[in-house]
C-alpha positions as CSV (number, residue, x, y, z in Angstrom):
1,X,49.3,-42.3,-16.8
2,X,47.2,-42.1,-20.1
3,X,44.2,-42.4,-19.0
4,X,40.6,-43.5,-20.8
5,X,40.0,-39.7,-23.8
6,X,36.3,-40.8,-23.7
7,X,35.4,-41.2,-19.4
8,X,38.1,-38.0,-19.4
9,X,35.4,-35.9,-21.7
10,X,32.2,-37.0,-19.2
11,X,30.4,-34.5,-17.3
12,X,29.9,-35.1,-13.3
13,X,26.2,-34.8,-12.5
14,X,25.5,-31.2,-10.8
15,X,22.8,-33.3,-9.7
16,X,24.6,-35.4,-7.0
17,X,27.4,-32.9,-6.7
18,X,25.0,-30.0,-4.7
19,X,22.4,-32.7,-2.9
20,X,26.3,-34.9,-1.8
21,X,27.1,-31.4,-0.5
22,X,24.0,-30.1,1.0
23,X,24.5,-34.0,2.6
24,X,27.5,-33.2,3.9
25,X,27.0,-29.9,5.6
26,X,23.9,-31.7,7.7
27,X,26.5,-33.8,9.0
28,X,27.8,-31.7,10.2
29,X,25.4,-29.4,12.1
30,X,24.7,-27.1,9.6
31,X,20.9,-26.7,9.1
32,X,20.7,-27.5,5.6
33,X,17.2,-27.8,3.4
34,X,17.8,-29.2,0.1
35,X,15.3,-29.4,-2.7
36,X,18.4,-30.9,-5.1
37,X,17.1,-34.7,-4.2
38,X,15.0,-36.2,-7.3
39,X,13.7,-38.9,-5.3
40,X,10.7,-39.7,-2.9
41,X,10.6,-38.3,0.5
42,X,8.2,-41.4,1.4
43,X,9.0,-44.6,2.2
44,X,8.6,-47.9,0.6
45,X,5.0,-49.4,1.3
46,X,5.2,-51.6,3.6
47,X,3.8,-54.7,1.4
48,X,6.1,-54.1,-1.2
49,X,9.4,-54.6,1.5
50,X,7.0,-57.7,3.1
51,X,8.0,-59.3,-0.5
52,X,11.4,-58.2,-0.1
53,X,12.2,-60.2,3.5
54,X,9.8,-63.5,2.4
55,X,12.2,-63.4,-0.8
56,X,14.8,-63.7,1.8
57,X,13.7,-66.3,3.6
58,X,12.4,-68.1,1.3
59,X,16.3,-68.6,-1.0
60,X,15.7,-66.1,-3.8
61,X,19.0,-64.8,-2.5
62,X,20.9,-66.4,-5.9
63,X,21.9,-65.2,-8.9
64,X,18.7,-64.6,-11.5
65,X,19.0,-64.8,-15.2
66,X,20.9,-61.5,-16.5
67,X,17.7,-60.1,-17.9
68,X,15.8,-60.3,-15.2
69,X,13.1,-62.7,-13.6
70,X,10.0,-64.2,-15.6
71,X,7.9,-63.6,-12.5
72,X,8.6,-59.9,-13.2
73,X,8.2,-59.7,-16.7
74,X,5.5,-60.9,-16.5
75,X,4.2,-58.5,-14.4
76,X,5.6,-55.7,-16.6
77,X,4.1,-57.1,-19.2
78,X,0.5,-56.6,-16.7
79,X,1.1,-53.3,-16.2
80,X,2.1,-52.0,-19.9
81,X,-1.2,-54.2,-20.6
82,X,-3.3,-52.0,-18.7
83,X,-1.5,-49.0,-18.3
84,X,-0.6,-48.1,-22.1
85,X,-2.6,-50.5,-23.6
86,X,0.8,-52.5,-25.3
87,X,1.3,-55.5,-25.9
88,X,5.0,-57.3,-25.4
89,X,6.3,-60.5,-25.0
90,X,8.7,-61.9,-22.3
91,X,11.3,-61.5,-24.7
92,X,11.0,-57.4,-25.4
93,X,12.0,-56.7,-21.8
94,X,14.6,-56.5,-19.7
95,X,15.2,-55.5,-16.4
96,X,18.1,-53.3,-14.9
97,X,20.4,-52.2,-12.5
98,X,18.0,-48.9,-12.4
99,X,16.6,-46.8,-15.4
100,X,20.0,-45.4,-16.0
101,X,21.7,-49.1,-16.6
102,X,18.6,-49.7,-19.1
103,X,19.5,-46.5,-20.9
104,X,23.3,-47.1,-20.7
105,X,22.6,-50.2,-22.2
106,X,20.0,-48.6,-25.2
107,X,23.1,-46.8,-26.2
108,X,25.2,-49.4,-26.1
109,X,23.3,-51.8,-28.0
110,X,22.1,-49.2,-30.7
111,X,24.3,-46.4,-31.3
112,X,27.5,-46.8,-33.7
113,X,30.4,-44.4,-33.6
114,X,29.4,-40.7,-35.0
115,X,25.7,-41.5,-34.8
116,X,23.4,-38.0,-33.5
117,X,20.4,-39.0,-31.3
118,X,18.6,-35.3,-30.3
119,X,18.0,-34.3,-27.1
120,X,15.4,-31.3,-25.4
121,X,16.9,-28.7,-23.9
122,X,16.5,-28.9,-20.6
123,X,17.1,-32.3,-20.5
124,X,18.1,-34.9,-17.7
125,X,21.3,-34.5,-17.2
126,X,22.8,-38.1,-17.4
127,X,21.2,-38.2,-21.5
128,X,24.1,-36.8,-23.0
129,X,27.0,-38.6,-21.2
130,X,25.7,-41.6,-21.3
131,X,25.5,-41.0,-25.5
132,X,29.3,-40.6,-25.3
133,X,30.2,-43.1,-23.3
134,X,28.8,-44.9,-26.6
135,X,30.1,-42.7,-29.3
136,X,27.7,-41.4,-30.1
137,X,27.1,-37.5,-30.5
138,X,24.5,-35.6,-28.5
139,X,22.2,-32.7,-31.2
140,X,21.1,-30.4,-28.8
141,X,16.9,-28.7,-29.1
142,X,16.6,-25.4,-27.3
143,X,13.8,-25.4,-26.8
144,X,11.1,-23.0,-26.0
145,X,9.1,-21.8,-23.1
146,X,6.6,-20.7,-24.1
147,X,5.9,-24.5,-25.7
148,X,7.0,-25.8,-22.0
149,X,10.4,-26.6,-23.7
150,X,8.5,-29.3,-25.6
151,X,10.1,-30.0,-28.9
152,X,8.0,-29.6,-31.8
153,X,8.3,-30.6,-35.9
154,X,10.4,-28.0,-36.8
155,X,12.8,-27.8,-34.3
156,X,12.9,-31.6,-35.3
157,X,13.5,-30.9,-39.1
158,X,16.0,-28.8,-38.2
159,X,18.0,-30.9,-35.7
160,X,17.5,-34.0,-37.5
161,X,21.3,-35.5,-39.9
162,X,21.8,-37.9,-42.5
163,X,24.1,-39.2,-39.3
164,X,20.6,-38.9,-37.0
165,X,19.8,-42.7,-35.3
166,X,17.3,-41.8,-32.7
167,X,15.0,-39.3,-30.4
168,X,14.9,-39.1,-26.9
169,X,11.9,-37.8,-24.9
170,X,11.1,-37.9,-21.4
171,X,7.8,-37.8,-21.0
172,X,6.7,-36.4,-18.2
173,X,9.9,-34.5,-18.0
174,X,12.7,-33.9,-15.6
175,X,13.7,-31.3,-15.0
176,X,10.2,-29.0,-16.7
177,X,7.6,-31.1,-15.0
178,X,6.2,-30.7,-18.3
179,X,3.9,-33.6,-20.3
180,X,3.7,-34.3,-23.9
181,X,-0.3,-34.0,-25.7
182,X,-1.4,-36.8,-27.5
183,X,-0.8,-34.6,-30.5
184,X,2.0,-33.7,-30.1
185,X,3.7,-37.7,-30.1
186,X,1.4,-38.3,-33.1
187,X,4.0,-35.8,-34.8
188,X,7.1,-36.7,-33.5
189,X,5.8,-40.5,-34.3
190,X,5.2,-39.0,-38.1
191,X,8.8,-37.0,-37.9
192,X,11.0,-40.7,-36.9
193,X,8.5,-43.1,-39.0
194,X,9.3,-40.5,-42.0
195,X,12.8,-40.1,-40.6
196,X,13.4,-43.8,-40.0
197,X,15.0,-43.2,-36.4
198,X,14.7,-44.8,-33.2
199,X,12.6,-43.5,-30.4
200,X,13.6,-42.9,-26.8
201,X,10.9,-42.7,-24.8
202,X,11.9,-42.7,-20.9
203,X,8.8,-42.7,-18.9
204,X,9.3,-42.9,-15.2
205,X,7.5,-40.6,-14.0
206,X,4.5,-41.6,-15.8
207,X,2.1,-42.0,-13.0
208,X,3.4,-38.1,-11.3
209,X,1.0,-36.3,-13.1
210,X,-1.6,-33.7,-12.0
211,X,-4.9,-31.2,-13.0
212,X,-6.6,-34.3,-14.9
213,X,-3.1,-34.7,-17.2
214,X,-3.4,-37.7,-19.2
215,X,0.0,-39.9,-20.2
216,X,0.1,-41.6,-23.4
217,X,3.1,-43.3,-24.3
218,X,4.3,-43.2,-28.0
219,X,4.9,-46.4,-28.2
220,X,0.9,-47.2,-28.4
221,X,0.0,-44.6,-31.3
222,X,0.9,-46.8,-34.1
223,X,2.4,-50.3,-35.2
224,X,5.3,-48.3,-36.1
225,X,5.7,-46.4,-33.3
226,X,5.5,-49.2,-31.6
227,X,8.4,-51.4,-33.6
228,X,10.9,-47.9,-33.5
229,X,10.4,-47.3,-29.9
230,X,11.9,-47.9,-27.0
231,X,10.1,-47.4,-23.0
232,X,12.5,-47.1,-20.0
233,X,10.2,-47.1,-16.7
234,X,11.2,-48.3,-13.4
235,X,9.8,-48.6,-10.0
236,X,12.3,-45.9,-8.4
237,X,9.2,-42.7,-8.5
238,X,5.9,-44.7,-8.8
239,X,6.7,-46.8,-5.6
240,X,9.6,-44.5,-3.4
241,X,12.1,-47.3,-4.5
242,X,14.7,-45.4,-6.0
243,X,17.6,-46.8,-3.4
244,X,16.3,-51.1,-4.7
245,X,17.6,-50.0,-8.1
246,X,15.2,-51.6,-10.6
247,X,14.2,-50.1,-13.7
248,X,12.8,-51.9,-17.1
249,X,12.6,-51.4,-20.3
250,X,10.8,-52.4,-23.7
251,X,11.6,-53.0,-27.7
252,X,11.3,-54.8,-30.1
253,X,12.8,-58.6,-28.9
254,X,16.4,-57.8,-31.8
255,X,16.8,-54.5,-29.5
256,X,16.6,-56.4,-25.7
257,X,18.4,-59.1,-27.1
258,X,21.6,-57.0,-27.2
259,X,21.2,-55.2,-24.4
260,X,20.6,-58.2,-22.3
261,X,23.8,-59.8,-23.8
262,X,25.9,-56.9,-22.9
263,X,24.0,-56.2,-19.3
264,X,25.9,-60.0,-19.2
265,X,28.9,-58.5,-19.3
266,X,28.7,-56.2,-16.9
267,X,26.2,-56.5,-13.8
268,X,24.6,-59.3,-15.0
269,X,21.1,-59.5,-13.0
270,X,19.7,-56.8,-11.3
271,X,19.2,-57.6,-7.4
272,X,17.3,-60.4,-6.9
273,X,15.7,-60.0,-3.7
274,X,14.6,-56.3,-5.1
275,X,13.1,-57.8,-8.4
276,X,10.8,-60.2,-5.8
277,X,10.0,-56.8,-4.2
278,X,8.8,-55.2,-7.7
279,X,6.8,-58.1,-8.4
280,X,4.5,-57.0,-5.3
281,X,5.1,-53.2,-6.2
282,X,3.4,-53.5,-9.8
283,X,1.3,-56.4,-9.2
284,X,-0.3,-54.5,-6.0
285,X,-2.7,-51.5,-5.9
286,X,-2.2,-48.8,-6.2
287,X,-3.8,-46.3,-3.2
288,X,-0.4,-45.2,-1.9
289,X,0.4,-43.9,-5.7
290,X,-2.6,-41.8,-5.5
291,X,-1.6,-40.7,-1.8
292,X,1.6,-40.0,-2.7
293,X,0.5,-37.9,-5.8
294,X,-2.1,-35.5,-3.9
295,X,0.5,-35.2,-1.6
296,X,3.1,-33.8,-4.6
297,X,0.1,-31.7,-6.2
298,X,-0.6,-30.0,-2.7
299,X,3.5,-29.2,-2.2
300,X,3.5,-27.8,-5.7
301,X,0.7,-25.7,-5.6
302,X,2.6,-24.1,-2.0
303,X,5.2,-23.9,-3.6
304,X,4.0,-22.6,-7.1
305,X,1.5,-20.1,-5.1
306,X,4.5,-19.0,-2.8
307,X,7.0,-18.2,-6.4
308,X,4.6,-15.6,-7.8
309,X,5.0,-13.6,-4.4
310,X,8.9,-13.4,-4.7
311,X,9.8,-10.2,-6.6
312,X,12.0,-11.1,-9.6
313,X,11.6,-14.8,-10.0
314,X,8.9,-16.4,-12.4
315,X,8.6,-20.3,-12.9
316,X,7.0,-22.8,-14.9
317,X,4.4,-24.9,-13.0
318,X,4.3,-28.1,-13.7
319,X,2.5,-30.8,-15.0
320,X,4.2,-33.9,-13.6
321,X,7.2,-35.5,-11.7
322,X,8.3,-33.2,-9.0
323,X,10.4,-30.7,-9.9
324,X,9.9,-27.0,-10.1
325,X,11.5,-25.0,-12.3
326,X,12.7,-21.6,-11.2
327,X,13.9,-18.7,-13.5
328,X,16.5,-16.6,-11.8
329,X,17.5,-15.3,-14.9
330,X,16.5,-11.5,-13.1
331,X,18.9,-12.3,-10.2
332,X,21.9,-12.3,-13.0
333,X,24.0,-9.2,-12.2
334,X,23.7,-8.9,-8.8
335,X,25.4,-9.1,-6.0
336,X,25.7,-10.0,-1.8
337,X,28.9,-9.4,0.1
338,X,30.6,-8.4,-2.7
339,X,30.9,-11.9,-4.5
340,X,28.2,-11.2,-7.9
341,X,25.8,-13.6,-9.1
342,X,26.1,-14.7,-12.9
343,X,24.9,-18.1,-13.8
344,X,22.9,-20.4,-12.4
345,X,25.8,-22.2,-11.0
346,X,27.2,-19.2,-8.8
347,X,23.6,-18.3,-7.5
348,X,23.0,-21.2,-6.6
349,X,26.5,-21.7,-4.4
350,X,25.3,-17.9,-2.8
351,X,22.1,-19.8,-1.6
352,X,23.5,-22.7,-0.5
353,X,26.4,-20.1,1.4
354,X,24.7,-17.8,2.8
355,X,20.7,-19.1,3.4
356,X,22.1,-23.1,3.8
357,X,19.4,-24.0,0.6
358,X,20.5,-26.5,-2.1
359,X,19.5,-26.6,-5.2
360,X,20.2,-27.7,-8.3
361,X,21.6,-24.8,-11.4
362,X,20.2,-24.9,-14.7
363,X,23.4,-25.4,-15.7
364,X,22.9,-28.7,-15.2
365,X,20.1,-29.1,-17.3
366,X,22.0,-27.1,-20.2
367,X,20.0,-24.4,-19.7
368,X,21.3,-21.2,-17.7
369,X,18.4,-18.9,-16.1
370,X,16.8,-21.6,-14.1
371,X,17.4,-23.6,-10.7
372,X,15.4,-26.5,-10.1
373,X,13.5,-27.3,-6.8
374,X,12.5,-30.7,-5.8
375,X,9.4,-30.4,-3.7
376,X,9.4,-34.7,-2.9
377,X,10.1,-32.8,0.6
378,X,8.2,-32.5,3.2
379,X,5.9,-29.3,3.6
380,X,7.9,-28.1,6.8
381,X,10.8,-27.3,4.6
382,X,9.3,-26.1,1.7
383,X,7.6,-23.4,3.7
384,X,11.1,-22.7,5.5
385,X,13.6,-23.1,2.4
386,X,11.3,-20.9,0.1
387,X,10.7,-18.4,3.3
388,X,15.2,-18.7,3.1
389,X,15.1,-18.9,-1.1
390,X,13.3,-14.9,-0.8
391,X,15.1,-14.0,1.7
392,X,18.8,-14.1,0.2
393,X,16.6,-13.0,-3.4
394,X,15.9,-9.7,-1.9
395,X,18.8,-8.9,-0.3
396,X,21.5,-9.4,-3.9
397,X,21.9,-5.6,-4.7
């Protein structure tokens, strides 16, 4: 039987694969420390839970408009104005089943066969696969560590062609935790205007920022940037609502109209109860977010201090999100029990087998020589997990 050639070219998510394997081992009673998950380990705040219960009791359990309820769109509009000084109308907002569906809708609504999308390496694992599902072509830029793995205009000029349709910015970035400054974004916005291409700005980690850094949305830099930028965001990371599956996008009304039409034929509306809970999240007070950010910073500070004392590895200090990229390239060529470490995948596999620690290999993000560690886990797990990683590295010969 001949199946879809397009689907067969899509690579499975290494992030989810490692997490699934670690969970299976845990279910078998094995003491696994997981650094793989890209979700806060906090429970969803009580006021949001109560809003969901109220929605169910009041009968908000039916279909909603395919692009989302008006109440949530209005809450998002207020959020954009308050946080980013961006003014959107209701017809410029779409609510989807997670930010990942927003991204899928964007590519389906904007790309034609052969259109090129510029993506920085390292990248979040799903960007290139989602581009390919919409018949687009990912064009990768190997960004440099000395520039915190961020684009420069020179990079963009080298990657640009007449087929370039879009640039993807992930700010703050997964997996590196880096943040673009206003000045850096202004240069990218000027480049996009000059070449007349779209900007996709994934800002899902917007509120998870440390060291007095400030988030700047590229859409707010100029009228031109506003018109050509699609902003992606959601409630998953900020409000510890990963399982609720609510993401949203804001853009030119013509793009949102196409995205809404596509969504109406794929999933229809996102979960009605989760939408009403998200209104409470976005409209609510933010002390719980601030508490979560303080705890993430405490964990990050411990991790980078501990890693700095482990011989043979180094790290990139994250300014946002909740990940540390650990440089393990000096372990390549070494072996443990006769098995040679020759890339980040073999490092991750052997670490899981020998020390029962799950990390995500950099190969999943397009960059070898690194593994990603999430600090969205308890301090107890972080301390024990890093001790095991140190022991593993010291045992390499």
